[in-house]
N, C-alpha and C positions, 0 to 999 in steps of 0.2 A: 476685770476680765481682759485677757489678751487674745485678740483675734489675729489670724495670719493675714498676710497681704492678699492671698487668694480669697479668703472668706470675706474680707472687707470689700474687695473689688466686686464680688458677686452681689453683695447687698446694695452697693452703690449703683450697679448697672440695673438692678431691678427697680430701684426707686427712680432713677433718671428716666428709664423707659416709660414709667407711669406718669411723669410730669406733664401737666397741661400748660405750664407757664412758658414765657418767652425764653427763660433760662432758669437753671436750677443748680444749686450748690449743696453738697452734702459734706459735713464735717463730723468725724467720728473720733472719739477719744476713749481709751480704756486703760485701766491700771489694776494691779494687784500689789498688795503689801502685807507683810507680816512683821510684827515687831515684838520685842520682849523688853519690858521696863523692869528696873530693879532699884531697890533702895535699902540702905542700911544692911547690906550683906545678903539680901534674898530677893527673889523674883516677886514682883507685885502684880503685873498684868501681862497677858499675852494676847495680842489682838491680830486678827486677820481680816482684811477687807478686800472687796473687789468692786469695781465701778465700771460702767459702760454708759456712754452718753452719745446721743445723736443730735445734731443741729441741722435742720433742713430749712433752706432759704429759697423761696420762689421769687423770681424777677418778672414783673409784668408792667409794661408801660412806664418804665423808670421808677417803679416802686418795688420795695423788697419787704416781703413778709417772712418772718422766721419763727420756727417752733422748735423747742428742745424737748426731747423725751429720753427716758432711760430704759425703755423696753425694746428688746430685740425682735419681738413678735411682729411678723410682716404686716398683719392687719393693723396693728397700732402705728407702725411706721407709715403705711399708706394713709391712715387717718390723719397723722401729723402733716404729711405732704399736702393733703387737701386743705387742711386748716391753714397752712402757710399761704396757699393760693388765695383762700378767702380773705386773709388779712390784707393782702395787697389792694383789694378793692375798697378798703376803708381808709387808705393812706393818701396824702397828697403826693404829687410827683416830686421827686428829689432833684433839685437843680444840679447837684454834685454826683448824680448817679454814675456808676461805673460798672460795666458788665463783668461777669466772672472771668477769671484767667483761663486761657487755653493751655495746651501742653507746655511744660517747662523742663529745663535740664537741671537736675539736682546733683550736687556733689555726694560722694559716699562718706558717711560718718560712721566710724566704727565705735559704737556705744552699747552694743549688746553682747553679753557674755553668757554662754550656756551654763557655766558653773554658777555664776551669780543668780541666774534665773531659777536654778534647781535647788538653791539653798533651802534648808528646812530648820525647824525650831532647834534641833540639836546643835547646829553650827552657831546660831545666835546665843544659845546657852553657853557654849564654849567661850565666846567673846565676852559675855557678861562675867563669867567666872574669872577670867583673866583680870578684869578690873577689880572685882570683889577681893580676890586674893592679894593683889597689889596693895589695895587699901588696908587690908589687915596687916600686911608686912610693914607698911609705913605708919600704921596707927591712926588712920583717918577713916571717916565714914564715906562711903561711895554711893552715888546715885547715877542713873543713866539709862540709855536706851540703845539696843542693838536692833537693826532693821535690814530687811532686804525687800526689793520690789522690782517690778518691771512694768512698762507702760508702752502704749503706742499712740500715734496721732496720724490720721489719714484725712485726705481732702480730695474730693472728686467734683467735677463740674460737667454740665451738659456741653461745654465748649471743648471737651476732650482732655481736661487735666485729670491725672490721677497721681497722688503722692502718698507715700506711706513711709513712716519712720518708727523705729522702736528703740528702746533703751532699757538696760538693766541697771540696778544700783544696789550698793551695799553702804550702810552707814553705821557709825558708832560714835556716840557722844557720852562723855563722862564728866560729872561734877564731883568733887571731893571736898569735904569739910573737916577741919581739925576738931579734936575732941572738945575744945573749949567753945566750939560753934561760933567763933568770931572771925573766921577766915575761910575762904574757899578758893579752889583752883578748878580749871576747866580745860578740856582738850576734846577734839573731835576729828573724825575722818569721814570722807564720802568718796566712793570710787565706783566707776562703772564696772570694773573687773574685780571679782572676789579675791583674787590672788594678791591684789595690791593693797588691801586693807590690813593694817598692822594693829591689831587690838593691843598688843603689848606696848607699842609706842604711845597709843592714846592713854592707856592706864598709867604708864610711867610719868607722862607729862602732867596729867591732872593731879596725881597723888603727890608728886614732888612740889607742885605749886601750893598745895594745901597744907603740907607738913611744916607748919610754923606755929610754935606755941608762945612765942613772945608777944609783946604788945603790938597792936596795929597802929600805925602812925597816921595822923591827919595832915594833909598837905594844904597849904594856903592857896586859894584861887589866884589865878594870874597866868602869865606865860611861862611855860616849862619846856625844857628839852625832853623829847619823848622818843623812845624806841618802841615802835609798834610791831607786834608779832604779825605774821601773815594774815590771820583771821581778821584782825582789826583793819589792816590795809585793804583786804577784800571788801569790807563794808564801806569804807571810804570811796574806793574806786567804783563800787556799785552805784553810789549816788551821783558820782561824776558822770557815769555812762547814761544814767536816766536823763540827765540834763542835756544830752546831745540831740536835742529836738530841733529839726530844721525850721519848722513852722514857727515855733516860739522864738527862735533866733531872728528870723526874717521879720517878725511882727514886733520886735523890740521888747520881748518879755523874758529875755534870757541874758545870762552873762556873756553868751556868744553872739549877742546882737551888736552890730557895728553902728556907730553914730551916723545918722543920716540914712539908715536903712540897710538891710542885708545882713549877712552873717560874717563872722571873723574867720572864714575859711582860709587856710594856709598862712595864718598869722602865728607867730611864736607867743604862746600864752602861758607856758609852764616851764619848769626846769627841763633842761635837755635830757635829764635822766628818765623822764616819763615817756614811755611808749606803751600803748595799749592796742591790741589787735584781737580779732576773732576769726575763727576758721573751723569749718566742719572737720578738717583733718588735724586739728591741734592735738598734740600728744597728751596734754594734761587736762584741757577743758574743751573738748570738741563740741562745736555748736551743732544743733539740729540742722539738717539741710533745708527744712521747711520753715520759712519765715512767716511773719504776719501776712494774712490774706493770700498765702501760698507763694509769695515772692521768694525765690531761692536765696538762701544765705550763701554768700561767696566769701573767700578770704578777703579780709578788709583791715586796713590800717587806720584806726580811728585817730590816734594821736601819735605822731612820729617825732620822737626826740623833742617834745615840748610843743610841736606845731600841730594845730588843729587840722586834721586831714579829711574828716568826713562827718556828716550828720545823718541821722535817720529820718525818713519821711514815708508816709503812707502813699498808696496809689492815687488817691484823689488829689492830695496836695502836690504830688509829683506831676500829675497831668496839668494842674492849674499853673504850675511854675515852669513847665516845659523841661523837667528834669527826670532822672530815673528814680523809681521807688527804691528805698533802702530799708530793709526791716531792722528793727531794734534787736540787738543781740542779748540773749539771756546768759550765754556762756562766753567768757572772754579771758584773755591772759594779759596781765600787767607784767611787762618784762622786768627781770631783776638785774642785779649787779653781782659783784664779786665779794662783797663784804659778808662775813658771817655775823650771826647774831651776837656772838661773843666779842667780835671785833667792834661792833657798834657800842655795846655796853662798855667795853674797855676804853672807848674814846670819850666817854661822858664824865665830866667832873661832878655834876649834880643833875639828876633828871628822874624820869619815871619810865618803867617798863610796863606796857599795856598789853594784856592778853587779847581782849576782844571788846566790842562795843554792842550796845543794844538801845532800843527805843530811839533810834536815829530818825530824824525828820528834817526836811528842807524848810527853813524859815524864810529865805529870800532867794528866789531863783536868779535874780539879777546879780547878786553878789556871791552866789553859791554858798550862802551861809547855812551851815548844817549844825543841828543841835543833837545831843544824845548823852548817854551815860557810859562809863566804863563798867566792866563786869568781870567777876571771877578771876582776879589775879593781877592787881597793880602792885608794883614793887618799886621801892626807892633805890635809885642808883647813886652811889657816892664814890668818887675817886676811882671810877672804872669797875666797881663791884656792886652787885645786888646786896643790899644790907638789911632788907626786911620788907614786910608787907605795908601797903598804904591803902587807906580807905578809898572807895570809889569817888569819882568826881563827875559832875556835869560839865560838858563842853559846849561852847558856841564858837565855831571856827569856820572861816571862809575856806572852802576847798580850793578856790583860786589862789589864795595866798599859801595854803598848805603845800599844794603840788608845785608851787613856783620856787620853793626853797627846800628841796630834798637834799639832805646832806650825804646820805648813803643808802644803798639798796643791797639786799642779799639775794640769793637764788630764789626764783619764783617756784611756788609749790601749790598743789591742788588743795583747796580749802573745803571745810565741812559745810554742808547745807542739809536741811531736812529733805527727805526723799521727795515729798510732794511739792516742794518749792520748784523743782525742775530746773534749777540753775547750777552751773558749775563754774567757779572762778579760780583761776590760778593767780596768786599774788605773792610778792616777796616781803620779808621784813623790811622796815623802813625807819631811818633816823631823820628826825626833823627838829628844827629849832623853833622856839616861840609859839608853841601850840597853846591855845587859850582855854584853860579850865576856868569856868565861870562861877562855880559854886561847889560846896561839899555835898556828898551824899552819904547818908548813914547806912545804906545797905552794904552787904558784903558780897 
């Protein structure tokens, strides 16, 4: 359910005026989504959902009691408010207690599109039809999901803070399989603005990758030259960004920990081609203005030409260390370069083209050792040309080593994500040497 800023503000003002606590904080989230799933040339499910949630936190004598409810009924909200106040009496005092934020200055992020918000099932059906028809033309089976949604996030405190942000989204993902059912291809798109979603491009990429009837080759584990498409690079960059935790670095639990204590801030740690930034005004992946705990997101350069420039930290740890709180970004851009994907493939004597990754997990934060699998579209590269499909592989790779030896980057582009993930990443295609595939995978 989507509430307007005025509706949310009225609810918050009523709750805050009824609070008996030393301080009170209200967080409200709502969303709407409609999606159409299809498989083997026909629609399978059409779903619509709406969600509205309230989190009410009362602060009494350095104690915080919180209650979450999903009812908009004022009596239920007041009941939850009283329960949160009761909870504080059962808790010990928190030595790290910090009071709610007062008024903040938030940047303007343009992430809401009336056209996207107004989309209905007929438009989703049109997008699905494009994929299905392309699959028939290329002789492959198609599966996928077309979706649209909108959501909001609001935060209000008895100290005078009120923040409200909303976003709309459109998404299309498609998987295609050849008739022999021994090979698959995938493509996807996610945009805040409906006019930017190109269903034809998604359909063409997925079906072209799947349209291979020849034998699928097995590659031997070991180090390979790899050309990563943007979706795979976005996944790798996502795990790097998660690791930029100031407290973990200061306490010696991170790759970014300096021997003897502290963090490796302003040290050159990666290839000079690597730059990552976040900004509510970013044209491809605008960040929400409202960060964790209500701290504003500001334009921030996280890694500048290989140099670690910033780490994120919460308000409690920031106060403890005498520094400024920095919220973790969900949306960011990894800057690209001038090489095209074809240029990268053409420069490789023998290597692998990787479409995307899945089941990724961090094995060792100190070494940034990431594991995972490739999925839906590996191809052998020989003498500068794609010569055929290759089965998926598991990888065990240090991101520190990977991002320290970037051979080439292409233009950065917006990447697909599921609507409810709430994250938008812009990333480029990337060519690297000596990427470590640890074992074979029989999946396609």
